[in-house]
Each structure stands twice: as C-alpha cells, then as structure tokens.
C-alpha positions in Angstrom: 2.6 -11.9 10.1 6.9 -11.5 10.3 6.3 -11.7 5.5 4.0 -9.3 3.8 4.9 -9.8 0.0 2.8 -6.7 -2.8 2.0 -8.5 -5.6 1.0 -6.1 -8.7 -0.1 -7.8 -11.6 0.7 -6.0 -14.6 0.1 -6.3 -18.3 3.1 -7.1 -19.1 5.1 -8.0 -16.3 3.8 -8.5 -12.8 5.7 -7.1 -10.3 6.8 -9.2 -6.4 8.0 -6.9 -3.4 8.9 -9.0 0.3 8.7 -7.1 3.2 10.3 -8.6 6.5 13.9 -9.5 6.2 17.1 -7.2 6.7 16.0 -5.2 3.1 13.1 -4.8 1.0 13.2 -7.8 -2.1 12.2 -7.5 -5.2 10.6 -9.4 -8.8 9.6 -9.6 -11.4 7.8 -12.3 -14.0 6.4 -11.7 -17.1 2.3 -12.0 -16.5 0.5 -14.7 -17.8 -2.6 -13.0 -18.6 -5.1 -16.3 -19.8 -4.5 -17.3 -15.9 -2.3 -13.9 -14.0 -2.3 -16.4 -10.9 0.0 -18.7 -12.6 3.1 -15.7 -12.9 2.5 -14.9 -9.3 3.2 -18.5 -8.3 5.7 -18.8 -10.3 7.6 -15.7 -8.4 6.3 -16.2 -5.7 8.5 -20.2 -6.4 11.2 -18.1 -7.8 11.5 -16.5 -4.3 11.6 -19.3 -2.3 8.3 -18.3 -0.1 7.2 -21.5 -0.7 7.8 -22.5 3.1 6.9 -19.4 4.7 3.0 -19.6 2.1 2.4 -23.1 2.9 3.1 -21.9 6.6 0.5 -19.5 7.2 3.3 -16.6 7.7 3.3 -15.0 3.8 0.6 -12.1 4.3 -0.3 -11.4 0.0 -1.6 -8.1 -0.5 -2.5 -8.7 -4.6 -3.6 -6.0 -7.2 -5.5 -7.6 -9.8 -6.4 -6.4 -13.6 -9.2 -9.4 -14.2 -12.1 -6.7 -13.7 -10.4 -4.5 -15.6 -9.6 -6.7 -18.8 -12.8 -9.1 -18.6 -14.7 -5.2 -18.6 -12.4 -4.2 -21.5 -12.2 -6.9 -23.6 -15.9 -7.9 -23.8 -16.0 -11.2 -21.0 -18.5 -10.5 -18.5 -20.7 -13.5 -17.1 -24.0 -14.2 -18.8 -26.1 -11.6 -16.4 -29.8 -10.8 -16.6 -31.1 -6.8 -15.4 -33.9 -6.6 -13.5 -35.8 -3.2 -13.4 -38.9 -1.1 -13.6 -41.5 -1.5 -15.8 -40.9 0.7 -18.4 -37.4 1.7 -17.8 -35.6 -1.0 -19.6 -34.0 0.9 -22.0 -32.6 3.2 -19.1 -29.0 1.8 -19.6 -28.8 1.8 -22.9 -30.6 5.1 -23.8 -27.5 6.6 -20.9 -27.0 10.5 -20.8 -27.3 10.5 -24.7 -23.5 11.6 -25.4 -22.0 11.6 -28.0 -18.2 11.0 -29.1 -19.6 12.8 -32.5 -21.3 15.5 -31.8 -22.4 17.2 -35.0 -22.3 13.5 -36.3 -26.2 13.4 -37.3 -25.8 9.3 -38.0 -23.2 8.4 -35.7 -22.4 4.7 -35.1 -23.0 3.0 -31.8 -20.2 1.4 -30.3 -21.2 -2.0 -29.5 -20.8 -3.4 -25.4 -21.9 -6.1 -24.1 -25.3 -4.5 -22.7 -26.5 -4.5 -26.1 -26.9 -8.7 -25.6 -28.0 -8.7 -21.4 -31.3 -9.0 -21.2 -33.9 -7.6 -19.5 -36.7 -8.5 -17.3 -38.9 -5.9 -15.7 -42.1 -5.7 -13.2 -44.5 -3.5 -12.2 -44.1 -2.7 -8.7 -43.1 0.5 -8.0 -41.1 3.1 -5.5 -42.3 7.0 -5.4 -39.5 9.5 -4.8 -40.0 10.1 -1.5 -39.3 5.9 -0.8 -42.9 4.7 -0.3 -44.5 2.5 -2.0 -46.2 3.4 -5.5 -47.5 -0.1 -6.6 -46.8 -2.9 -4.2 -44.2 -6.5 -4.5 -46.3 -10.0 -4.1 -45.1 -13.2 -3.8 -46.4 -13.8 -6.9 -44.8 -11.4 -9.0 -41.8 -12.2 -7.6 -41.9 -16.0 -8.3 -42.7 -14.6 -11.5 -39.5 -12.6 -12.2 -37.9 -15.5 -11.3 -38.8 -17.8 -13.7 -38.2 -15.3 -16.5 -34.8 -14.6 -15.4 -34.1 -18.2 -14.4 -34.9 -18.8 -18.1 -31.9 -16.9 -19.4 -30.1 -19.5 -17.6 -27.9 -17.0 -16.3 -24.8 -16.2 -14.2 -25.5 -13.4 -12.4 -28.3 -11.2 -12.0 -28.5 -7.2 -12.0 -31.3 -5.9 -9.5 -32.4 -1.6 -10.3 -35.3 -0.9 -9.5 -36.1 3.0 -8.7 -35.5 5.0 -5.4 -34.3 1.7 -3.7 -31.8 3.9 -1.9 -34.6 5.0 0.0 -36.2 2.0 0.6 -34.6 -1.3 -0.2 -37.5 -3.9 0.7 -38.5 -4.7 -2.5 -35.1 -5.1 -4.0 -34.2 -7.2 -0.7 -37.2 -9.5 -1.3 -36.5 -10.0 -5.2 -32.6 -10.8 -4.4 -33.2 -13.4 -1.7 -36.0 -15.4 -3.8 -33.3 -15.1 -6.6 -30.1 -16.3 -3.6 -33.0 -19.1 -2.8 -33.0 -19.9 -6.3 -29.0 -20.5 -7.0 -28.4 -17.3 -8.7 -25.1 -14.6 -7.7 -27.4 -11.3 -7.1 -25.9 -7.9 -7.3 -28.0 -4.8 -5.8 -28.1 -1.1 -6.3 -29.3 -0.9 -2.7 -26.1 -2.6 -1.4 -23.6 -1.7 -5.2 -24.2 2.2 -5.4 -26.9 3.5 -3.2 -27.3 6.7 -4.8 -29.5 8.9 -7.1 -29.0 9.6 -10.5 -30.5 5.9 -12.0 -28.3 5.6 -15.4 -25.4 5.6 -13.0 -26.0 2.9 -10.0 -27.4 1.4 -12.2 -24.2 0.8 -14.7 -22.8 0.9 -11.3 -25.1 -2.5 -10.7 -25.0 -4.2 -14.2 -21.4 -3.6 -13.6 -20.7 -5.8 -10.4 -23.1 -8.2 -11.3 -21.7 -8.6 -15.1 -18.1 -9.1 -13.8 -18.4 -10.8 -9.6 -18.6 -14.5 -11.0 -15.4 -13.6 -13.0 -13.7 -12.5 -10.1 -15.4 -14.5 -7.6 -13.4 -17.9 -10.2 -10.3 -16.2 -10.2 -9.7 -15.1 -6.4 -11.0 -18.9 -5.3 -8.5 -20.4 -7.7 -5.3 -18.3 -6.1 -6.4 -18.2 -2.6 -6.7 -22.9 -3.1 -2.9 -22.1 -3.6 -2.1 -19.2 -1.4 -3.6 -20.6 1.7 -4.0 -20.7 4.6 -1.7 -17.4 4.1 -4.6 -14.7 4.3 -4.9 -13.3 0.7 -6.4 -9.2 0.8 -7.2 -7.3 -2.4 -6.3 -4.2 -3.5 -10.0 -2.0 -4.6 -10.2 1.2 -6.6 -10.6 3.4 -4.1 -6.8 2.9 -2.3 -8.3 0.8 0.4 -7.8 -3.3 1.0 -10.1 -5.7 1.7 -10.2 -9.6 2.5 -9.4 -11.7 -0.7 -13.6 -13.3 0.1 -15.3 -9.8 1.1 -13.6 -9.2 -2.6 -16.1 -11.1 -4.7 -18.6 -9.9 -4.6 -17.1 -6.0 -4.7 -16.3 -6.7 -8.6 -17.1 -3.3 -9.7 -14.8 -2.2 -6.4 -11.8 -3.4 -8.5 -11.5 -1.6 -11.7 -8.2 0.2 -10.3 -7.5 -2.4 -7.9 -3.4 -2.5 -9.1 -3.1 1.7 -10.3 -4.2 2.0 -7.1 -1.7 0.7 -5.1 1.0 3.0 -7.2 -0.7 5.8 -5.2 -1.1 4.5 -2.4 3.1 4.7 -1.8 3.2 7.6 -3.9 0.6 9.0 -1.1 3.0 7.1 1.7 6.5 9.0 0.0 4.9 13.0 -0.1 4.3 12.4 3.8 8.5 11.2 3.8 9.5 13.5 2.0 6.7 17.1 3.5 5.3 17.3 -0.3 1.8 17.3 -0.3 1.4 18.7 -3.7 2.1 15.9 -6.3 1.9 14.5 -10.0 2.3 10.9 -10.6 3.2 9.1 -13.7 3.2 5.3 -13.6 4.5 3.3 -16.7 4.8 0.4 -17.2 5.0 -2.0 -20.3 1.1 -1.3 -21.7 -0.3 1.7 -20.1 0.7 4.7 -18.3 -1.8 6.1 -15.8 -1.2 9.7 -14.7 -1.8 11.4 -11.1 -2.3 14.3 -9.3 -2.3 14.6 -5.1 -3.5 17.5 -3.6 -2.8 17.1 -0.3 -4.5 13.1 0.4 -5.6 10.9 -3.0 -8.8 12.6 -4.7 -10.9 10.2 -5.7 -14.3 10.5 -8.4 -17.7 8.7 -8.3 -17.4 10.2 -12.1 -14.3 7.3 -13.6 -14.6 5.2 -16.5 -13.8 1.3 -18.1 -13.5 1.6 -22.0 -17.1 2.4 -22.9 -18.9 2.2 -19.5 -18.9 4.7 -16.3 -18.4 3.9 -12.9 -19.6 6.3 -9.7 -18.1 4.3 -7.1 -15.8 5.7 -5.3 -12.6 5.6 -7.2 -9.0 6.8 -7.6 -8.7 9.7 -10.1 -6.9 9.0 -12.4 -6.2 8.9 -16.5 -5.3 5.9 -18.3 -3.5 5.9 -21.7 -2.4 3.5 -23.9 1.6 4.4 -23.8 3.6 2.1 -22.7 7.2 0.6 -22.8 5.5 -2.0 -24.6 4.1 0.8 -27.1 4.4 -0.6 -31.1 5.7 2.2 -33.4 3.9 2.0 -36.8 3.9 4.6 -39.9 0.7 5.0 -41.7 -0.5 4.6 -45.3 1.0 8.9 -45.1 3.8 8.3 -44.3 2.7 9.7 -40.3 4.8 8.5 -37.1 1.8 6.8 -35.1 3.3 5.3 -31.5 0.5 3.4 -29.2 -2.1 2.6 -27.8 -1.4 -1.0 -29.3 1.2 -2.8 -27.2 3.4 -5.8 -28.3 2.2 -6.7 -24.1 3.9 -9.8 -22.8 4.4 -12.1 -25.8 5.8 -11.5 -28.3 7.0 -8.5 -26.1 9.7 -5.7 -27.7 11.6 -7.4 -30.2 15.1 -6.5 -27.6 13.1 -9.3 -25.2 13.8 -12.0 -27.7 11.3 -13.5 -27.4 10.1 -13.5 -31.4 8.6 -9.3 -31.4 9.3 -8.0 -34.9 7.8 -4.7 -34.3 9.8 -1.7 -32.7 8.2 -0.2 -29.2 9.4 2.8 -27.4 11.7 -0.6 -25.5 13.5 -0.8 -28.1 13.7 2.9 -29.4 15.3 3.6 -25.7 18.4 0.9 -26.2 18.7 2.8 -29.4 19.6 5.5 -27.9 21.9 4.1 -25.3 19.7 4.9 -22.6 19.2 0.6 -22.3 21.8 -0.5 -22.1 22.6 -4.2 -22.5 24.2 -5.2 -19.7 21.2 -4.3 -17.8 18.8 -7.5 -17.9 15.0 -6.2 -16.8 13.8 -8.3 -14.0 17.6 -8.8 -12.6 17.0 -11.8 -15.6 16.2 -10.7 -18.4 19.1 -9.7 -21.4 18.2 -7.0 -23.9 19.5 -8.0 -27.2 20.3 -4.3 -29.3 20.6 -5.7 -32.5 16.9 -7.0 -32.6 16.2 -3.8 -31.3 18.1 -1.7 -34.0 17.4 -3.8 -36.7 12.7 -3.3 -35.6 13.5 0.5 -35.2 15.7 0.5 -38.7 12.0 -0.2 -40.1 10.2 2.5 -39.1 13.0 4.7 -39.7 13.2 3.2 -44.0 9.7 4.3 -43.8 10.2 7.4 -43.0 13.4 8.5 -45.0 15.9 8.6 -41.5 17.9 6.6 -39.9 17.9 4.2 -36.6 18.7 6.9 -34.2 16.3 9.9 -35.6 13.9 7.0 -35.9 14.6 6.2 -32.3 14.0 9.5 -31.4 10.7 10.1 -32.3 9.2 7.4 -31.4 10.7 8.4 -27.9 9.6 12.5 -28.5 5.5 10.9 -29.5 5.3 8.4 -26.6 6.6 11.6 -24.3 3.7 14.4 -26.1 1.3 11.1 -25.8 2.3 11.2 -22.0 3.1 14.5 -22.0 -1.0 15.3 -22.4 -2.2 13.0 -19.8 -0.5 14.8 -17.3 -2.2 17.9 -19.1 -5.7 16.6 -18.5 -5.2 15.8 -14.6 -3.5 19.2 -14.2 -4.3 22.0 -16.3 -8.0 20.7 -17.2 -8.8 20.6 -13.8 -7.5 24.8 -12.9 -3.3 23.2 -11.7 -0.9 25.1 -13.1 1.8 21.7 -13.0 4.9 24.5 -12.1 3.2 23.9 -8.3 3.8 20.5 -8.2 6.7 17.3 -7.8 6.6 14.7 -10.6 6.4 11.8 -8.9 7.7 9.1 -11.4 7.7 5.1 -10.8 7.0 2.1 -13.3 9.1 0.0 -15.0 9.9 2.8 -17.8 8.5 6.1 -16.0 12.6 6.7 -14.8 13.4 7.2 -19.5 11.2 9.3 -19.6 11.0 11.5 -16.1 13.1 14.0 -17.4 11.0 14.9 -20.6 8.2 15.2 -19.3 8.8 17.4 -16.5 10.3 19.8 -19.6 7.6 19.6 -20.9 4.9 20.6 -18.8 7.2 23.7 -16.9 8.1 21.2 -13.8 11.2 21.9 -11.9 11.3 19.0 -9.4 10.9 15.4 -10.0 11.6 12.2 -7.4 12.0 8.8 -8.5 11.7 6.9 -5.5 13.1 3.4 -5.1 12.4 0.6 -6.2 10.6 2.7 -8.7 9.5 0.0 -10.8 7.7 -2.0 -8.5 6.7 1.1 -6.1 3.0 -0.2 -6.6 3.5 -3.3 -5.3 5.3 -2.2 -2.4 2.4 0.7 -1.6 0.3 -1.9 -1.8 1.8 -3.7 1.3 1.4 0.1 3.2 -2.5 0.5 1.7 -4.8 0.5 4.7 -7.9 -1.6 5.3 -10.9 0.1 4.2 -14.5 0.8 3.2 -16.3 4.0 1.5 -19.5 3.8 2.1 -22.2 5.7 0.9 -26.0 6.6 1.5 -28.8 8.8 -0.3 -30.1 11.3 2.0 -34.1 11.2 1.7 -35.1 15.5 0.9 -35.5 17.7 3.5 -32.7 15.7 5.7 -31.5 17.6 8.5 -28.2 17.5 11.0 -29.4 14.8 13.0 -30.8 12.1 10.3 -27.8 13.0 8.8 -26.2 12.0 11.7 -27.9 9.6 12.2 -27.2 8.1 8.5 -23.4 8.3 9.5 -23.7 6.5 12.1 -25.0 3.5 10.9 -22.3 3.1 8.3 -19.4 3.9 10.2 -21.2 0.9 12.4 -21.4 -1.3 9.0 -17.3 -0.4 7.8 -16.5 -1.2 11.0 -18.3 -4.3 10.8 -17.4 -5.2 8.0 -13.1 -4.5 9.0 -13.8 -6.5 12.8 -14.4 -10.0 10.3 -11.3 -9.2 8.3 -9.6 -9.7 12.0 -9.5 -5.2 11.9 -9.9 -4.3 15.7 -12.0 -1.7 16.1 -9.4 0.9 18.5 -7.2 0.3 15.0 -10.6 1.9 12.8 -10.7 5.6 11.7 -13.6 7.4 10.7 -14.1 10.4 8.2 -17.6 12.0 7.3 -18.1 14.0 4.3 -21.1 15.2 3.2 -21.8 16.1 -0.8 -23.6 19.1 -1.1 -25.2 20.6 -4.4 -27.0 23.9 -5.9 -30.9 23.3 -6.3 -30.9 22.5 -10.3 -27.2 20.7 -10.2 -26.5 17.1 -11.0 -22.7 16.8 -10.4 -22.0 17.7 -6.1 -19.1 18.5 -4.3 -17.8 16.5 -1.1 -17.1 18.1 2.3 -16.2 17.3 5.8 -19.5 16.9 7.8 -18.8 18.0 11.2 -22.6 18.0 12.2 -22.4 22.1 11.6 -25.0 22.9 8.5 -24.2 26.7 8.3 -20.4 26.4 8.2 -21.0 23.1 5.4 -23.0 25.2 3.4 -20.3 28.2 2.9 -17.6 25.7 3.1 -19.4 24.8 -0.2 -19.9 27.7 -1.9 -16.3 28.8 -1.1 -14.7 25.0 -2.8 -17.3 25.7 -5.9 -16.0 29.6 -6.3 -12.2 28.0 -5.3 -13.1 24.8 -9.0 -15.8 26.7 -10.4 -14.6 30.7 -10.3 -17.9 31.5 -9.6 -20.9 30.8 -7.0 -24.7 31.0 -7.4 -27.5 32.3 -5.6 -29.2 29.4 -5.3 -30.1 27.5 -2.0 -27.2 24.2 -1.0 -28.9 20.8 -1.8 -27.7 17.5 0.4 -26.9 14.6 -1.1 -25.4 12.2 0.3 -23.7 11.0 3.5 -19.9 9.4 3.0 -18.0 7.4 5.4 -14.7 5.7 5.6 -13.9 3.4 8.2 -9.6 2.8 7.9 -7.2 1.3 9.6 -3.3 1.5 8.8 -1.7 -1.6 7.8 1.3 -2.4 10.0 4.1 -4.2 7.2 7.9 -4.3 8.8 9.4 -1.2 7.8 12.2 -1.4 5.4 15.5 -1.1 6.5 17.1 2.7 5.6 19.9 2.7 2.9 22.6 0.9 2.9 24.4 2.3 0.1 28.4 2.2 -1.2 30.8 4.9 -2.8 28.7 6.3 -5.2 31.2 5.4 -8.3 30.2 5.2 -11.6 29.8 1.5 -12.7 31.2 2.2 -15.9 30.5 4.7 -18.6 28.4 4.0 -22.1 28.2 6.6 -25.1 24.1 7.9 -26.1 23.6 9.2 -29.6 24.3 12.8 -29.9 25.6 13.3 -26.6 29.7 14.2 -27.5 31.2 13.1 -23.5 30.9 9.1 -21.8 28.4 9.8 -20.2 28.4 7.7 -16.2 26.2 4.3 -15.8 25.3 4.3 -11.6 24.4 1.2 -9.3 21.4 2.2 -7.6 22.3 0.3 -4.6 25.6 1.6 -4.5 24.6 5.3 -4.5 25.6 7.2 -1.0 23.0 8.9 1.1 22.9 12.7 -0.5 25.5 12.1 -2.7 25.0 14.9 -6.5 24.2 13.5 -9.4 24.6 15.1 -12.0 23.0 14.6 -16.1 23.2 13.0 -18.2 23.4 10.5 -16.3 21.7 6.7 -16.2 20.7 4.8 -12.7 20.1 0.9 -13.4 18.6 -1.0 -11.3 17.0 -4.4 -11.4 13.3 -3.2 -11.7 13.9 0.3 -13.9 16.9 2.6 -15.3 16.2 6.7 -14.5 17.7 8.9 -17.7 18.9 12.3 -15.9 18.6 15.0 -18.8 21.4 17.5 -19.3 20.7 20.4 -17.3 19.0 17.8 -15.1 21.3 17.2 -11.3 19.6 14.9 -8.7 20.5 14.1 -4.6 20.8 10.7 -3.7 18.0 11.2 -0.2 18.2 9.2 3.0 16.4 5.8 2.3 17.5 6.3 -1.3 15.2 7.8 -3.7 16.3 10.3 -6.1 15.3 14.3 -5.9 16.1 15.7 -9.4 15.7 19.4 -10.4 16.4 21.5 -13.8 
C-alpha cells in the first residue's frame, strides 16, 4: 500500500495524518460523538482521499473511543453473567475497597453491574483444574434456556479455575453460540487467577463487544476495500475483524497511539526516559516511558478495574475545553466538565457561553485570533473575553487576572497527574524529559515542567495530531497470557510459552503478517508466597536467574526483599511485527524569521510569533515566543529556549 492514514477520534476533534505523499498531510474535524464514523468520513472527503479509499489504496489505522465512552456512559449491551452456583455476587462484592475509608454508611455508586442478570450452574472445577462436579448436557440445555429468557445481546461466562481447564466454558460457549448469542469466555479473555478481576474483564468484554461490533461494521462498510486496523490498549494494532471481539482490549485505544509515537520519538532522539503529556480538548493523559512502553494489569476505566494488559496511563478531566466556574463559596474550579465539540469553547463561535481553558489562553494572547485551529476554525477573542469576564466579576478580578487564574489552576491539576505517574511510583521527574502533544499541550508544557522541577521538554513536529501519527507506526501485536499450574517447572513454562507463541503467530498470519516479521518476547510473572500482585521479568528458561532477578527488582521497586519462596504465576508472550509506513520527508523549513510580533498581557516587550513550517533546522529560539501551526501552538515561556531538530521537533531547555 502507498498511503497510510492515522485517524484518532477524541472528545472534541478527530485527527488525521496521511503518510505517503511528499510531506505528511494533517487534518482535523470536529468529532461527532453520536456517530464517530461520520467525522472520519467527513475528514476523508475533505482530504480528497475518496478515490484512494475506493481503490483499496489507503491503509487506515484507527484509535477509537467507542468502548471507553460506552463504559463511562453505561451504554453497554444487555448482558447476562454465567458463573458457578454460590458465586453470583462476586463481581458486586469486588475487593471491598471503599473510596471513603472512615464512612460507616457509604453510598454505593451505581454501576451497570447492578442491573446485570446472573445465572449459575452447579458444575465446578477444583484448584488443580480437575472436575469436582461434572457438566452434563442437561445442565447445559437448562442454562441456555434460562439465559435466553433474559433476551440478552451478549453473555459473559466466568467459571472457577477455567484458566487451568477451559473445557466447561468451551462447551457452554458453543451451546450459547448455537443459540444465536454472542459469548465472552474468561478462559479466552483473561486466563489468569483472580476470580474478581478475571470476571470483570470478561463481563466488560461481553458488555461492550456488541457496541464495538456495530461501530466497526458501520465504519468498514464505508471504508472497504481499503484495509482497516484498530489500535489496542497495549500499544499494538489488530485487524478490524478481530477487534470486534476484543472490546475490553480497546479501552485505551486512542491514547495508546500517543505513547507509540512518543516511544518512536525517544528512539530517534536517543532518549529512553520520557514523561508524556497529551492534552486534548476534553481530557489529559499522562504516562511514563522508562525504556519501553509500560503496561499494567491494574488499570481502571471509571469504576471498573481492567486487568488485561494496557498502557500504564493516568487520565484526568482537564483539557482545552474544560469549563471554569466559581462556586457558591467563591472558589474557582476548572473541569472536569468540558464544553466538548458542541458547543465548544466560547471562542469557537458555535454557541458556547461558558469560559474554558482555551478561552483563557486566547485572553492571555497565547492563542492569537489569526491562528485557525485545525486550519479552518477561526477564534473569536471578543467572545472569549466576554466569557472569562463573567468569572472575573464573580472573583472580583480583572479579566486578565481571572484568565491567568484559570490557566494556573488547570496547570496544577495536570501537574498533579504527572506526579501520580512519577513521584508516587519512585521516579524523579528531573531525570526525565517532558514530551508534550495534543492540540493544547504546547500552551502549558513550560509551566508543567517548571512545576515538577524538570529542565528539558520536547514539542514534536505535528504535536497536535501526534496520537494519530503514532497509530500508523504502531506494530501489529498480540499480548497473550496463561496462568501456570502450581509447581510448574521450566519445561512446563516453556511448553505453555510455545503454545502461546504459535497462537499469536497464527492470529497475525490471518492478518497477512509474514511469520518472518514476527518477534516474540516471553516474560514470567512472579511473586512472593502469599502475595497477590506480581512483577514481570524476561524468561530465558533459567528459573534460578529469574528468581534472582525478581528479588533485585522487588527491592528496587519497593525498597526491600523478603525471605520467602518465589512463586511462578503466569507466563506471557508478546508477538509483534513492525509496521512499515512510508517515512516522512525531512524538515524543509524556511528562513526562520518571525511572521509578526504580538503583545501579550503581562509581558513588557513584543513577543515574536513564528510559523512552525518556516523554522530552520538548528535554529535557536528564546522565550517568550509563540510558535504556531494548524494543529497546535507552543508558548515558549520566559527563561526557556528551544532548538529546532533536523526533523522539526523543538528541543526545549530551561
């Protein structure tokens, strides 16, 4: 294929990056949350790509928020949960964690689980995987009848110890599928110990899969015959046909694209210690890269734990569209409510009246009316000033001071998010570079770095659509896991790893990936006897080396090691093949002269305003300065300087 199109659907904008022409082409359109495919098709039309689409010449890699939004808005499918008799309430009981530790009468937050019908059966496996109570055909027929009585769209099956022997689940699954029902089995979704986490992952998959299936089917109907792949939460892509049944693996589909791009950028710069800051219109995602993209099995989406491998990321409701308000006590708040794409910030001129972070940046001159967001959306300074003025009157301040307060409060929210993924996990932010992207990130990068004591930051070229660009460079990937039976020796670990490797390669082969392109990595999850959390380490077949490495890693991570036996819990296999889109052309650049000078409130001297595409390789900039392009603006604060990298990135130092 000659042309690759990355499409990242966000809460406010849908971003496009096209590779395959002389230079990368970028585009933005306002998202259409009710039907996300409409914004995608609009962007393809506006970019003039319809002929290539119909000719099958366009490889589309998509980061979607459909699964995330359905989970957060409780808009999943009608789902029935099937489990063992006596365990019907496991998912409702959970781990008994309480958000209000000392409240003796807490109010339970309502979730979709409370309305999920549960059906059970007496069949049961023991802890060694052998049958304690068998499963016969009459039991299966009775269960199918009871499930069908609920008229579900989907069924989640989560049986005790099914990860050791999936036979009972497989037999139930076949019978339910023969009855015309969509089925998710825990032995396929997450074959590991932990009844609650495994059950939640299976229920989430079943609850969300019909929504993902319907969305992908609609999108494919409009994009065929061009191939369509979907970004997974683990930072790798999967063919659209296979993605439809992996809904739980798509919950961080969009944000994972940004981490893929940041990881690639770190390799190009020779930097492997990066903190990423992705600020869009609705939310901000932050993550830490310490050599490679960090995955976690302890993620959350809203109130739901997600134990499948996903990028280790922290998200808060702070973005360019975050609303500012003053409460009855006279305190200023910013977010988590957002103006979204419709009506959007007041300065968008689409009917929004409430002040947002974007409006405050416009009032402070860090956004200029001449900057057309996305290349076409003009900014209305008068509307922004009128909106911010309402907050200013409530605070007894002038408009500029109120705008500055909105920005500083938003910065503090985002700084705290960065502390969560660094300081709270034992990392010193000063040892890292801050990589900023997203449409609004460049306006705040200097302030956030200063708040965390960081002296270096990077503003990538095309930062406003970096997540979309990262999608096309993401590898085809499978993250496979299998729980180990008690006392599994090295030979048993190797055998299970080989089985997972064969499965991963088969799935990639079905997508047309040559076996010679596939690279496999095997890791082992270990813990001390009695622990429930694990640490993953590379596995090379040597148990003693693995245990020694585990003691060392545990001491590094938690500050101590224990004189306890080490248990082997899971074996994990990562199969991936690199994507090979056309490489973008090097920076063409220009003479580097400012386009004009602007007056910014609180800055004594005129501030140079540069066009990003006119900067010259090696050029040095000194703050205060503004650098703008169609998909984002950089505010280079006083005390900061930047050098233009040969590929167009801004390497910033304080």
